[in-house]
Backbone as CSV, one residue per row, in Angstrom:
resi,resn,N_x,N_y,N_z,CA_x,CA_y,CA_z,C_x,C_y,C_z
1,MET,40.065,110.861,101.840,41.185,109.915,101.827,42.494,110.701,101.765
2,THR,43.383,110.396,102.644,44.647,111.132,102.683,45.596,110.591,101.630
3,GLU,46.524,111.483,101.229,47.515,111.044,100.239,48.490,110.071,100.897
4,ALA,48.892,109.086,100.101,49.856,108.107,100.619,51.222,108.764,100.746
5,SER,51.934,108.380,101.789,53.293,108.904,101.971,54.233,108.258,100.970
6,ASP,55.417,108.872,100.806,56.420,108.295,99.906,56.805,106.899,100.340
7,ALA,56.889,106.687,101.665,57.267,105.360,102.165,56.215,104.334,101.804
8,ASP,54.878,104.735,101.928,53.804,103.800,101.594,53.843,103.442,100.125
9,LEU,54.079,104.451,99.280,54.135,104.193,97.841,55.276,103.248,97.517
10,GLU,56.435,103.447,98.211,57.579,102.583,97.952,57.281,101.151,98.360
11,GLU,56.522,100.995,99.470,56.201,99.645,99.919,55.259,98.948,98.944
12,ASP,54.319,99.741,98.339,53.365,99.141,97.410,53.979,98.860,96.053
13,GLU,55.112,99.513,95.747,55.721,99.362,94.439,56.281,97.957,94.289
14,PRO,56.099,97.304,93.158,56.660,95.967,92.950,58.166,95.979,93.124
15,GLU,58.723,94.917,93.712,60.152,94.818,94.015,61.002,95.059,92.780
16,ALA,60.594,94.529,91.633,61.407,94.587,90.421,61.558,96.003,89.901
17,THR,60.594,96.906,90.240,60.646,98.259,89.687,61.291,99.258,90.627
18,ARG,61.624,98.841,91.848,62.240,99.768,92.786,63.672,100.094,92.376
19,GLU,64.084,101.349,92.618,65.464,101.758,92.387,66.335,101.202,93.519
20,PRO,67.403,100.509,93.187,68.271,100.011,94.255,68.906,101.161,95.015
21,LYS,69.018,101.003,96.313,69.644,102.041,97.131,71.150,102.014,96.913
22,LYS,71.713,103.148,96.564,73.141,103.220,96.303,73.898,103.557,97.588
23,PRO,75.014,102.872,97.822,75.807,103.206,99.005,76.386,104.607,98.879
24,THR,76.557,105.264,99.996,77.061,106.636,99.964,78.499,106.686,99.452
25,ASN,79.281,105.658,99.690,80.654,105.596,99.193,80.920,104.178,98.697
26,PRO,80.637,103.904,97.423,80.746,102.538,96.913,82.121,101.922,97.102
27,ASP,83.183,102.733,97.056,84.529,102.196,97.193,84.756,101.537,98.543
28,LEU,84.039,102.013,99.560,84.315,101.549,100.910,83.237,100.640,101.486
29,GLU,82.134,100.460,100.740,81.059,99.612,101.257,81.502,98.156,101.352
30,THR,82.304,97.713,100.379,82.735,96.319,100.356,84.236,96.264,100.584
31,LEU,84.626,95.642,101.649,86.046,95.463,101.937,86.603,94.357,101.045
32,PRO,87.885,94.386,100.735,88.479,93.294,99.964,88.268,91.959,100.677
33,GLU,88.098,90.913,99.914,87.886,89.586,100.509,89.074,89.226,101.401
34,GLY,88.771,88.790,102.582,89.819,88.390,103.516,90.379,89.510,104.365
35,ALA,89.833,90.717,104.205,90.335,91.848,105.000,89.729,91.797,106.391
36,ASP,90.458,91.246,107.335,90.002,91.242,108.722,91.212,91.250,109.638
37,ILE,90.952,91.407,110.897,92.025,91.619,111.872,93.023,90.462,111.915
38,SER,92.596,89.268,111.533,93.501,88.115,111.559,94.635,88.248,110.554
39,LYS,94.480,89.120,109.559,95.519,89.306,108.542,96.632,90.236,109.018
40,LEU,96.418,90.909,110.147,97.444,91.809,110.673,98.513,91.020,111.408
41,ASP,99.699,91.610,111.515,100.761,90.906,112.235,100.463,90.934,113.743
42,PRO,101.079,90.034,114.499,100.774,89.929,115.931,100.955,91.230,116.699
43,GLU,101.966,92.015,116.336,102.202,93.288,117.038,101.022,94.235,116.846
44,ALA,100.506,94.303,115.617,99.363,95.177,115.340,98.127,94.709,116.101
45,ARG,97.888,93.406,116.090,96.716,92.872,116.799,96.821,93.150,118.295
46,GLU,98.024,93.057,118.828,98.232,93.312,120.254,97.904,94.768,120.581
47,GLU,98.324,95.697,119.727,98.036,97.119,119.966,96.539,97.396,119.921
48,LEU,95.845,96.718,119.019,94.405,96.959,118.876,93.609,96.421,120.060
49,LYS,94.232,95.600,120.907,93.535,95.077,122.082,93.209,96.178,123.092
50,SER,93.826,97.344,122.919,93.501,98.468,123.804,92.114,99.037,123.497
51,LEU,91.519,98.624,122.375,90.192,99.090,121.975,89.133,98.077,122.387
52,PRO,87.875,98.501,122.520,86.792,97.526,122.693,86.808,96.523,121.540
53,LYS,86.373,95.303,121.811,86.530,94.217,120.851,85.901,94.526,119.491
54,ALA,84.669,95.039,119.489,83.992,95.318,118.222,84.718,96.428,117.453
55,GLN,85.185,97.426,118.174,85.904,98.527,117.535,87.238,98.036,116.976
56,ALA,87.915,97.192,117.728,89.190,96.638,117.254,88.996,95.845,115.971
57,ALA,87.913,95.055,115.912,87.640,94.268,114.706,87.364,95.179,113.515
58,ASP,86.611,96.247,113.752,86.280,97.201,112.695,87.539,97.900,112.191
59,VAL,88.328,98.424,113.104,89.558,99.110,112.730,90.511,98.137,112.038
60,GLY,90.580,96.916,112.570,91.458,95.905,111.978,91.095,95.591,110.541
61,GLN,89.795,95.570,110.227,89.360,95.337,108.849,89.922,96.391,107.912
62,HIS,89.818,97.636,108.332,90.272,98.722,107.462,91.795,98.769,107.363
63,LEU,92.488,98.422,108.441,93.947,98.349,108.366,94.379,97.229,107.426
64,ALA,93.700,96.087,107.524,94.016,94.971,106.631,93.743,95.345,105.180
65,ALA,92.628,96.024,104.941,92.286,96.457,103.580,93.353,97.406,103.044
66,ALA,93.799,98.341,103.878,94.838,99.282,103.452,96.109,98.544,103.068
67,GLY,96.484,97.557,103.879,97.679,96.782,103.574,97.561,95.990,102.289
68,MET,96.375,95.446,102.029,96.158,94.646,100.827,96.147,95.499,99.556
69,LEU,95.719,96.744,99.688,95.512,97.603,98.520,96.648,98.581,98.256
70,ILE,97.592,98.687,99.165,98.535,99.809,99.125,99.380,99.837,97.853
71,ASP,99.672,98.676,97.266,100.480,98.650,96.038,99.628,98.837,94.792
72,GLU,98.484,98.175,94.751,97.669,98.210,93.528,96.758,99.423,93.449
73,ASP,96.308,99.940,94.581,95.394,101.087,94.578,95.664,101.928,95.829
74,PRO,96.773,102.691,95.821,97.150,103.434,97.037,96.111,104.453,97.485
75,GLU,95.352,105.027,96.559,94.343,106.013,96.963,93.205,105.356,97.743
76,LEU,92.781,104.185,97.293,91.735,103.464,98.026,92.277,102.954,99.359
77,ALA,93.537,102.511,99.349,94.168,102.087,100.605,94.154,103.236,101.610
78,LEU,94.427,104.428,101.133,94.439,105.595,102.027,93.045,105.868,102.583
79,LYS,92.009,105.679,101.774,90.640,105.876,102.271,90.359,104.946,103.450
80,HIS,90.777,103.694,103.322,90.568,102.741,104.416,91.402,103.138,105.639
81,ALA,92.633,103.562,105.400,93.498,103.965,106.516,92.925,105.185,107.230
82,ARG,92.330,106.092,106.464,91.725,107.277,107.085,90.528,106.892,107.958
83,ILE,89.757,105.918,107.502,88.624,105.457,108.313,89.141,104.879,109.633
84,ALA,90.187,104.049,109.543,90.771,103.465,110.750,91.280,104.566,111.680
85,ARG,91.949,105.563,111.100,92.468,106.669,111.918,91.334,107.441,112.593
86,GLY,90.233,107.622,111.881,89.092,108.331,112.461,88.480,107.596,113.634
87,LYS,88.640,106.280,113.666,88.065,105.478,114.732,89.039,105.217,115.886
88,ALA,90.351,105.359,115.619,91.334,105.009,116.657,92.624,105.803,116.462
89,SER,92.527,107.120,116.504,93.683,107.968,116.202,94.766,107.936,117.270
90,ARG,94.435,107.415,118.455,95.427,107.387,119.529,96.202,106.080,119.592
91,VAL,95.953,105.203,118.643,96.683,103.933,118.584,97.819,104.085,117.579
92,ALA,99.046,103.861,118.028,100.215,104.148,117.200,100.208,103.371,115.888
93,ILE,99.828,102.095,115.939,99.864,101.278,114.723,98.883,101.797,113.680
94,VAL,97.798,102.404,114.133,96.807,102.983,113.216,97.384,104.223,112.543
95,ARG,98.023,105.081,113.326,98.633,106.286,112.751,99.776,105.907,111.809
96,GLU,100.505,104.848,112.171,101.588,104.385,111.307,101.046,103.935,109.948
97,ALA,99.984,103.140,109.980,99.380,102.664,108.735,98.845,103.818,107.903
98,ALA,98.223,104.788,108.568,97.694,105.951,107.859,98.827,106.767,107.229
99,GLY,99.916,106.926,107.963,101.048,107.682,107.438,101.680,107.022,106.234
100,LEU,101.865,105.708,106.306,102.483,104.995,105.185,101.553,104.950,103.970
101,ALA,100.258,104.813,104.222,99.302,104.839,103.116,99.304,106.206,102.440
102,ALA,99.352,107.262,103.236,99.402,108.616,102.676,100.678,108.814,101.866
103,TYR,101.785,108.268,102.340,103.058,108.375,101.624,102.954,107.699,100.252
104,HIS,102.406,106.499,100.231,102.269,105.766,98.964,101.309,106.471,98.009
105,ALA,100.359,107.204,98.563,99.388,107.920,97.727,99.882,109.314,97.336
106,GLY,101.077,109.685,97.771,101.634,110.983,97.414,101.081,112.144,98.213
107,GLU,100.469,111.842,99.364,99.949,112.904,100.243,101.019,113.185,101.299
108,TRP,102.009,113.970,100.893,103.221,114.115,101.700,102.968,114.778,103.054
109,ALA,102.208,115.855,103.068,101.967,116.570,104.328,101.190,115.696,105.306
110,GLU,100.201,114.982,104.810,99.413,114.087,105.666,100.282,112.964,106.214
111,ALA,101.112,112.393,105.347,102.015,111.323,105.784,102.944,111.821,106.876
112,LEU,103.499,113.001,106.676,104.428,113.563,107.649,103.744,113.802,108.988
113,SER,102.522,114.305,108.955,101.776,114.560,110.190,101.552,113.271,110.972
114,ASP,101.125,112.206,110.284,100.854,110.945,110.973,102.134,110.305,111.497
115,LEU,103.190,110.345,110.707,104.430,109.698,111.138,105.117,110.482,112.254
116,ARG,104.927,111.783,112.265,105.402,112.564,113.423,104.662,112.146,114.682
117,ALA,103.359,111.918,114.542,102.561,111.485,115.695,103.059,110.139,116.209
118,VAL,103.368,109.227,115.298,103.892,107.916,115.697,105.208,108.080,116.440
119,ARG,106.052,108.961,115.941,107.345,109.185,116.583,107.170,109.723,118.000
120,ARG,106.190,110.627,118.175,105.914,111.144,119.524,105.370,110.047,120.434
121,MET,104.505,109.211,119.896,103.875,108.162,120.704,104.868,107.085,121.131
122,THR,105.789,106.730,120.240,106.639,105.559,120.467,108.103,105.893,120.738
123,GLY,108.523,107.087,120.318,109.940,107.426,120.431,110.801,106.730,119.395
124,SER,110.182,106.059,118.432,110.914,105.283,117.436,111.248,106.121,116.206
125,ASN,112.424,105.845,115.638,112.842,106.472,114.389,112.682,105.527,113.199
126,ALA,111.816,104.538,113.327,111.689,103.519,112.294,111.335,104.093,110.925
127,HIS,110.577,105.193,110.928,110.132,105.759,109.648,110.756,107.125,109.366
128,ILE,111.914,107.369,109.942,112.518,108.691,109.780,112.947,108.951,108.338
129,ALA,113.329,107.893,107.613,113.707,108.087,106.207,112.500,108.485,105.373
130,VAL,111.348,107.899,105.668,110.116,108.269,104.968,109.752,109.714,105.289
131,MET,109.892,110.096,106.553,109.607,111.472,106.952,110.518,112.446,106.217
132,ALA,111.798,112.106,106.131,112.744,112.968,105.427,112.390,113.067,103.949
133,ASP,111.959,111.962,103.375,111.575,111.975,101.961,110.341,112.848,101.740
134,CYS,109.426,112.849,102.697,108.263,113.741,102.625,108.698,115.203,102.641
135,GLU,109.673,115.516,103.485,110.183,116.891,103.523,110.772,117.275,102.165
136,ARG,111.499,116.359,101.567,112.033,116.619,100.213,110.901,116.874,99.234
137,ALA,109.895,116.016,99.261,108.780,116.128,98.320,108.020,117.439,98.507
138,LEU,108.035,117.969,99.725,107.376,119.235,100.021,108.272,120.432,99.715
139,GLY,109.437,120.158,99.112,110.340,121.241,98.733,111.161,121.793,99.870
140,ARG,111.415,120.944,100.900,112.172,121.399,102.072,113.379,120.490,102.311
141,PRO,114.356,120.503,101.389,115.509,119.602,101.546,116.312,119.863,102.809
142,GLU,116.351,121.119,103.270,117.097,121.419,104.504,116.506,120.675,105.697
143,ARG,115.173,120.588,105.740,114.535,119.855,106.843,114.816,118.363,106.738
144,ALA,114.899,117.864,105.509,115.247,116.447,105.321,116.627,116.176,105.903
145,LEU,117.567,117.074,105.673,118.919,116.915,106.211,118.931,117.037,107.730
146,ASP,118.092,117.908,108.274,117.990,118.033,109.736,117.516,116.718,110.353
147,LEU,116.535,116.089,109.718,116.047,114.802,110.224,117.144,113.746,110.166
148,ALA,117.930,113.763,109.095,119.024,112.802,108.975,120.033,112.974,110.109
149,LYS,120.279,114.221,110.510,121.205,114.491,111.615,120.608,114.043,112.952
150,GLU,119.301,114.227,113.098,118.627,113.861,114.348,118.644,112.359,114.610
151,ALA,118.644,111.584,113.538,118.463,110.137,113.679,119.549,109.479,114.514
152,GLY,120.781,109.956,114.375,121.867,109.342,115.121,122.206,107.963,114.581
153,ALA,122.937,107.205,115.380,123.412,105.897,114.931,122.499,104.751,115.358
154,ASP,121.571,105.025,116.250,120.759,103.950,116.830,119.507,103.683,116.000
155,ILE,119.698,103.347,114.728,118.586,102.963,113.862,118.970,101.705,113.095
156,HIS,117.982,101.014,112.578,118.231,99.776,111.833,119.105,100.070,110.618
157,PRO,120.035,99.172,110.279,120.914,99.417,109.118,120.156,99.725,107.827
158,ALA,119.043,99.043,107.594,118.273,99.307,106.373,117.706,100.725,106.383
159,THR,117.238,101.169,107.555,116.721,102.533,107.683,117.843,103.544,107.495
160,ALA,119.015,103.232,108.031,120.159,104.132,107.892,120.537,104.320,106.426
161,VAL,120.491,103.240,105.658,120.812,103.329,104.227,119.769,104.160,103.496
162,GLU,118.492,103.911,103.792,117.432,104.697,103.152,117.582,106.182,103.481
163,LEU,117.982,106.456,104.706,118.151,107.846,105.121,119.318,108.493,104.376
164,ARG,120.386,107.738,104.152,121.514,108.253,103.370,121.087,108.548,101.931
165,ILE,120.254,107.680,101.376,119.771,107.886,100.007,118.926,109.161,99.930
166,VAL,118.063,109.347,100.932,117.236,110.556,100.964,118.106,111.792,101.160
167,ALA,119.094,111.705,102.065,119.982,112.844,102.314,120.753,113.210,101.049
168,ALA,121.188,112.205,100.302,121.880,112.473,99.035,120.946,113.196,98.072
169,GLY,119.685,112.760,98.036,118.701,113.430,97.188,118.482,114.875,97.597
170,ALA,118.483,115.117,98.908,118.305,116.482,99.405,119.488,117.358,98.999
171,ARG,120.692,116.803,99.114,121.880,117.557,98.665,121.775,117.876,97.177
172,ARG,121.303,116.920,96.426,121.152,117.111,94.978,120.090,118.173,94.685
173,ASP,119.013,118.165,95.445,117.974,119.198,95.290,118.556,120.587,95.475
174,MET,119.546,120.674,96.345,120.157,121.960,96.663,121.315,122.304,95.729
175,GLY,121.536,121.454,94.725,122.607,121.704,93.763,123.973,121.276,94.242
176,GLN,124.038,120.542,95.364,125.317,120.106,95.936,125.635,118.692,95.438
177,LEU,126.035,118.595,94.167,126.161,117.290,93.522,127.303,116.458,94.094
178,ASP,128.435,117.075,94.352,129.561,116.320,94.935,129.227,115.853,96.343
179,ALA,128.553,116.710,97.110,128.164,116.337,98.471,127.158,115.185,98.447
180,ALA,126.298,115.129,97.419,125.340,114.028,97.291,126.067,112.704,97.114
181,VAL,127.138,112.726,96.330,127.937,111.515,96.133,128.586,111.085,97.446
182,VAL,129.176,112.030,98.136,129.866,111.737,99.409,128.888,111.190,100.445
183,ALA,127.646,111.695,100.433,126.653,111.276,101.428,126.364,109.778,101.371
184,LEU,126.621,109.158,100.234,126.315,107.735,100.073,127.508,106.832,100.350
185,GLN,128.652,107.410,100.573,129.845,106.601,100.787,129.890,106.047,102.208
186,GLY,130.455,104.853,102.334,130.559,104.196,103.629,131.055,102.777,103.443
187,PRO,131.284,102.058,104.533,131.821,100.703,104.441,130.951,99.750,103.628
188,ASP,129.637,99.989,103.612,128.750,99.075,102.878,128.663,99.402,101.391
189,LEU,129.333,100.470,100.942,129.405,100.773,99.519,130.594,99.987,98.946
190,ASP,130.406,98.694,98.876,131.461,97.755,98.490,130.843,96.733,97.542
191,PRO,131.324,96.632,96.312,130.711,95.696,95.348,130.738,94.236,95.777
192,LYS,131.543,93.922,96.782,131.579,92.549,97.281,130.457,92.271,98.279
193,ARG,129.818,93.321,98.769,128.746,93.156,99.763,127.475,92.661,99.099
194,ARG,126.717,91.886,99.845,125.422,91.389,99.369,124.376,91.594,100.460
195,ASP,124.244,92.836,100.908,123.232,93.169,101.895,121.877,93.312,101.212
196,PRO,120.783,93.185,101.960,119.457,93.334,101.344,119.266,94.677,100.656
197,TRP,119.999,95.686,101.086,119.851,97.030,100.537,120.957,97.397,99.539
198,SER,121.843,96.458,99.226,122.983,96.790,98.368,122.562,97.296,96.995
199,ALA,121.562,96.662,96.387,121.145,97.076,95.043,120.677,98.527,95.042
200,ARG,119.864,98.901,96.028,119.361,100.277,96.096,120.486,101.271,96.371
201,LEU,121.400,100.902,97.261,122.511,101.784,97.596,123.425,101.986,96.392
202,PHE,123.795,100.893,95.723,124.692,100.988,94.569,124.025,101.792,93.451
203,TYR,122.719,101.566,93.265,121.984,102.274,92.212,121.950,103.777,92.505
204,ALA,121.642,104.131,93.738,121.596,105.547,94.110,122.964,106.195,93.928
205,TYR,124.009,105.461,94.284,125.370,105.994,94.124,125.673,106.235,92.648
206,ALA,125.329,105.268,91.800,125.549,105.414,90.363,124.769,106.596,89.803
207,ASP,123.520,106.728,90.244,122.657,107.804,89.757,123.242,109.169,90.111
208,ASN,123.764,109.298,91.317,124.348,110.568,91.732,125.708,110.817,91.089
209,LEU,126.460,109.759,90.817,127.703,109.917,90.062,127.410,110.466,88.664
210,GLU,126.376,109.928,88.042,126.004,110.420,86.710,125.606,111.895,86.774
211,ALA,124.810,112.255,87.788,124.380,113.649,87.929,125.578,114.578,88.120
212,ALA,126.643,114.053,88.759,127.851,114.851,88.996,128.801,114.832,87.803
213,GLY,128.404,114.161,86.726,129.233,114.121,85.519,130.333,113.088,85.545
214,ARG,130.294,112.176,86.507,131.332,111.131,86.619,130.800,109.844,85.970
215,ASN,130.702,109.904,84.643,129.950,108.888,83.912,130.604,107.510,83.906
216,ASP,131.922,107.450,83.783,132.588,106.139,83.776,132.365,105.411,85.100
217,GLU,132.498,106.144,86.195,132.231,105.544,87.511,130.764,105.155,87.642
218,ALA,129.879,105.986,87.094,128.444,105.693,87.167,128.126,104.383,86.470
219,ILE,128.702,104.164,85.288,128.459,102.912,84.562,128.898,101.728,85.411
220,ARG,130.075,101.841,86.013,130.590,100.738,86.835,129.657,100.425,87.996
221,TRP,129.114,101.463,88.633,128.249,101.224,89.785,126.839,100.784,89.374
222,PHE,126.385,101.213,88.206,125.122,100.644,87.700,125.287,99.144,87.471
223,LEU,126.431,98.749,86.934,126.678,97.314,86.716,126.800,96.580,88.047
224,ASN,127.445,97.203,89.035,127.515,96.592,90.369,126.111,96.392,90.940
225,ALA,125.260,97.401,90.752,123.879,97.290,91.237,123.143,96.171,90.534
226,ALA,123.325,96.058,89.233,122.640,95.011,88.466,123.058,93.621,88.941
227,GLN,124.323,93.473,89.318,124.825,92.161,89.743,124.204,91.687,91.051
228,VAL,123.837,92.616,91.921,123.276,92.220,93.220,121.756,92.354,93.264
229,ASP,121.168,92.808,92.154,119.720,93.060,92.129,118.967,91.788,91.720
230,ASP,118.980,90.805,92.612,118.336,89.516,92.311,116.831,89.651,92.135
231,GLU,116.227,90.601,92.825,114.774,90.790,92.752,114.359,91.719,91.610
232,GLU,115.338,92.206,90.854,115.074,93.120,89.727,114.232,94.327,90.162
233,GLU,114.674,94.939,91.243,113.993,96.124,91.771,114.368,97.390,91.008
234,THR,115.490,97.366,90.320,115.973,98.551,89.624,116.145,98.261,88.130
235,ASP,116.385,99.341,87.375,116.712,99.205,85.948,118.198,99.475,85.735
236,ALA,119.012,98.996,86.680,120.440,99.312,86.675,121.125,98.870,85.392
237,ALA,120.841,97.666,84.919,121.501,97.175,83.707,121.166,98.063,82.515
238,GLU,119.901,98.435,82.389,119.483,99.297,81.276,120.162,100.668,81.359
239,ARG,120.258,101.195,82.589,120.906,102.506,82.761,122.378,102.440,82.340
240,ALA,123.052,101.341,82.680,124.461,101.188,82.305,124.618,101.155,80.788
241,VAL,123.743,100.401,80.114,123.807,100.299,78.651,123.519,101.656,78.004
242,GLU,122.471,102.332,78.483,122.106,103.628,77.910,123.211,104.663,78.092
243,LEU,123.791,104.681,79.284,124.841,105.661,79.556,126.089,105.356,78.720
244,GLY,126.408,104.054,78.597,127.549,103.668,77.772,127.350,104.061,76.319
245,ALA,126.132,103.863,75.804,125.838,104.230,74.407,125.933,105.725,74.200
246,ALA,125.504,106.487,75.203,125.524,107.945,75.086,126.936,108.496,75.063
247,LEU,127.876,107.735,75.632,129.266,108.213,75.705,130.071,107.858,74.466
248,GLN,129.522,106.990,73.616,130.257,106.572,72.424,130.245,107.635,71.331
């Protein structure tokens, strides 16, 4: 009588005593509920039509999962984005999602690589501020400033403001504190303005004024930021109070 194979023994073993098979990557075996291609915006779905239908649905699931998880679990979001990139690296929207997920997860070099690819594919500067911020995070403020110069005037106003904030940070990294303050000045640095980006701009200006030792002006601009920060995105009011107390 021959010895039973492992498979035969497993088949004869009672169901209740069998060891459950563990997935090779438990984090990715189950997608978040509702993660499917229908959750993507129309532009993304249109781009995915260049893929075979089954592949588009698969990639779309992982892109949707990345979008759903990017705030609460950026590392897991990046895992899903990487899977999508592995399946469709030549689709710009996939590389864009992978780059932004990497940025949120603090993988600066990876984010920069993907967003550079998107820029080559599309010619768009939509994420140039993020790219510049990656250069800063990698300890290359000069390259961040080069990107700011490359952008030119033909970018969305919100992107232009973000780029100014990053450029100011790069100047500050280089010890150029007065230049950092100047980098943020412009017609939209007006306390009467109520642009979607006003709170962030005013806050960044106040922060750089404080770094330059111009504390009275910094307090005023922290208060200006607090007044327009309806979504409470910043701690401008607290910064104004703390700085005022420190000066007493």
